[in-house]
N, C-alpha and C positions, 0 to 999 in steps of 0.2 A: 367420051362419056359426057352425057349432058348433066345439067345441074340437077335435073329431076332424078337422074340415076344416082347421083352423088347422095342426094337426100335419102333415097331408098336404102342405099348401102349403109349410111350412118344409122338408120332406124334398125336395120338388121344387126349390125354390130352391137348396138345398144341392147337389143333383145337377147342376144347371145351372152353378153356380159351379165345381165340380170339373171338369166337361166343358170349360168355357171355359178353365180353367187348363191342361188337357191340350192344348188346341188351340194355345194360346200357346207351350207347351213344344215341340210338334212343329214349329211354324213355324220355330223356330231350330235344330232338330236335323237331323243328317245321316241320311238314311234308309238302311236296310241295303242294301248293294250299290252305294251312290252314294258319291261322294267330292267333296271341295271342288275337286278338280282337273278335274271334269267341265265347268267353265266353259271357254269359249274361251281358248286360250292366247294369249300375246302374238305367237307366230309365226303363228297363224291370221290376225291382222290384216294381215300382209304378203302373204297370198295374193290373187293377181289372176288373173282369167280373160282369156284372149286367143283370138281366132278368126281372126287373119290374120297376115301377115308383118309384121315390124317390128324395132326395136332394143330390147333389154332393157338399160337403163343404171342400174337400181337394184337393190340386193339384194332377195331375197324368193323366194317361190315362185309360179311362173307355170303355169297349167294350161290346156292347149289344149282348147277346147270343141267343135271341129268339125275335119273334114278340110280340109286345104289342097290344092287341086287345080290342076294345070297351071301350076305355078310361083307361083301366087298374085301375079301381076303383078310378079315379081322381075326387075329389069333385069339385063342382062349385067354380069358382074364383081361382082355383089352377092349376099349371102346372103338367104335368105328370113327366117330367124331369126338375128339377130346379137346375141351376148351380150358385152357390154363391162364389166359390173359383177361384182365378187367376190361369192361366197356367194349364188349363184343356183341354184334348183332348177327345172328345166324339166321338167314332167310332161306328156307327150304324151297321157295318159289313153287310150291304146290307139289313138290316131288316126294317119292317114298324112299325111306332108307330101310331096306329089307334085310332082316338077319337070317341066321341059319338054325335058330332055336337051340343054340348051345348054351350050357351053364356059364355063368360069370362073364358074359359079354354085354356091352351096353351100346345101344344105337347112338346116344349122345350122352356124354358125361361132362358135367361142369365140375372141375376140381379146384377148389380153393379160389375161384375167380369171382369178382364182384361186378354188379351191374350188367349182367349178361341178359340178352333177350334172344329167345328161341321162338320162331314163328313160321307159320305157313308151310307145314309139312305133315307127313304121316310117318309113323315108326311102328313096324311090326316084327314079331318073331325073334325078339331078343330076351335076354334074362331081365334086363331093365330097359324099357324103351328110352326113357330120359332119367338120368341120375344126376342129382345135385349134391355134392358133398362139400361141406364147409365153404360154401359161397352163396351168392344170392343171384336170383334169376326171375325173369318174367317169361312164362310159357304161354303163348298166345296163338289161337287158331292152329292148334296141333291136334292130330288124331293119333292115339296109341291104342293098338289092339293086338291080341294074340301074343302078348309078352307074359313073362312070369310076374313082373311089376310093370304097370303102365307108366307110372311116374314114381320114382323112389327118392326121398329127400333124407339125407343123413347129416345131422348137425348143421343144416343150412342156416345162414344168418338171416334169411328172408326170401320167400318164394311166393310168387303170385301165379296161379293157373287160371287163365280166363279165356272165355269163348272157345273152349276145346271139348273134345270127346274122348273119353276114357272107357272103352268097352271091350268085353270079351277077353280080359286079362285074368290071371289067377288072383292078383291083388291090383285094384285099380289104382289107388294112391296109398303109398306107404310113407308116413311122415314121422321120422324120428327128429323132429324139429319143433320149435315153438312158433315161429313166425311164418305161418302158412296161410295164404288166402286162396279160397277157391271161389271163383266168381263166373256165373253164367256158363258152368261147365257140366256137360252131361256124363255122370260117372254111374253106369248102369251095366247090368249083365256080366259083372265080374264075380268070381267065386267069393271074394271079399271086396266090398266096395271101397272102404277107407280103413286103413290100419294105422292108428295114431298112437304114438308114444311121445313122451316129453311134455 
């Protein structure tokens, strides 16, 4: 090996060392446009996917993955989705919860739970499409139709219905509660639009 070859070999080794050092530095760096918050958050760990009727008795986010048809085997006097835990978000993901038109059944019932959010779904053909009893809820981007009660609120501690459509029910909204806010919601073509007591 000539002295010229030795010099070239030394330059090549130096270039490799610099490149390796740059790779190590990049491995620990945050790339432009990314942030350390891109990792899954702690709330993502509480997301659960559901595809049938049942009871939600733990906090977290629940995402409906498919339509529920013909009542989903819901018994009389029972709700399809019953929420009994505080701090629940039920995301219908654009799906329909379809009932059988039987008396004393609910599409979604919030029972004594606080801080519940129900959003992004349609509910039809139930005694009550959405029922909130002695709890608090935000109902957002929901469509209720062809129910006896589109939305029924009984002694609720606070309910907001917003950006929703409540149409073609016997009673659009029945509120036996004081703290009810209706915002940006179409309540039309019901036999009784709003039935309010309390």
